[in-house]
C-alpha positions in Angstrom: 5.9 4.2 -16.2 4.1 1.6 -14.2 5.2 1.1 -10.6 4.6 -2.6 -10.9 8.2 -3.0 -12.1 9.3 -2.2 -8.6 9.1 -4.5 -5.6 7.3 -3.3 -2.4 10.7 -2.8 -0.8 11.9 -0.6 -3.6 8.8 1.5 -3.6 9.1 2.0 0.2 12.7 3.1 -0.4 11.6 5.6 -3.0 9.1 7.0 -0.6 11.7 7.2 2.2 14.0 9.3 -0.3 11.2 11.8 -0.6 10.6 11.9 3.1 14.2 12.5 3.7 14.0 16.0 2.1 14.4 15.5 -1.7 11.8 17.1 -3.9 9.1 14.8 -5.3 9.8 15.8 -8.8 13.6 14.9 -8.4 12.8 11.5 -7.0 10.4 10.8 -9.7 12.8 11.8 -12.3 15.6 9.7 -10.8 13.4 6.6 -10.8 11.6 7.1 -14.0 8.0 7.3 -12.5 5.3 10.1 -12.8 4.2 12.1 -9.9 0.8 10.6 -10.2 2.4 7.1 -9.8 4.4 8.3 -6.9 1.4 9.7 -5.0 -0.6 6.5 -5.8 2.2 4.5 -4.3 2.4 6.8 -1.4 -1.3 6.2 -0.6 -0.8 2.5 -0.6 2.6 2.3 1.2 2.8 5.5 3.1 4.1 4.9 6.7 4.8 1.3 5.9 8.1 -0.4 6.8 9.8 -3.0 4.7 9.1 -5.8 7.3 5.4 -4.8 7.3 5.3 -5.0 3.5 6.7 -8.5 3.6 4.2 -9.6 6.2 1.4 -8.1 4.1 2.6 -9.9 0.9 2.8 -13.2 2.8 -0.8 -12.7 4.1 -2.1 -11.8 0.7 -0.5 -14.9 -0.8 -2.0 -17.1 2.0 -5.4 -15.4 1.5 -5.3 -16.2 -2.2 -4.5 -19.8 -1.6 -7.4 -20.1 1.0 -9.9 -18.4 -1.3 -8.9 -21.0 -4.2 -9.3 -23.9 -1.8 -12.7 -22.6 -0.7 -13.9 -22.1 -4.2 -12.8 -25.6 -5.2 -14.6 -27.1 -2.1 -17.8 -25.2 -2.9 -17.7 -26.4 -6.4 -17.3 -30.0 -5.3 -20.1 -29.6 -2.8 -22.4 -28.2 -5.5 -21.6 -31.1 -7.9 -22.3 -33.7 -5.1 -25.6 -32.1 -4.3 -26.6 -32.1 -8.0 -25.7 -35.7 -8.4 -27.5 -36.7 -5.1 -30.6 -34.8 -6.1 -31.1 -36.7 -9.4 -33.5 -39.7 -9.3 -32.0 -42.9 -10.6 
């Protein structure tokens, strides 16, 4: 099962369950994920706290908005240069 159905906070909770002493196979069976998915999540979120995950998500959202604004501005700039370069 894909881990995208879990929020970042839930994934961190699942990782903490395994760190507390439960077997990886038992944790995976309980939450309906494969061990490969578990280890993929662990490589991404290992050692992360919930507050860190929230900050990371906010930064990713802000970064996406800024990239979109930059792309729109660059497109507008290219259009203006194209129009200004034409001879009337």
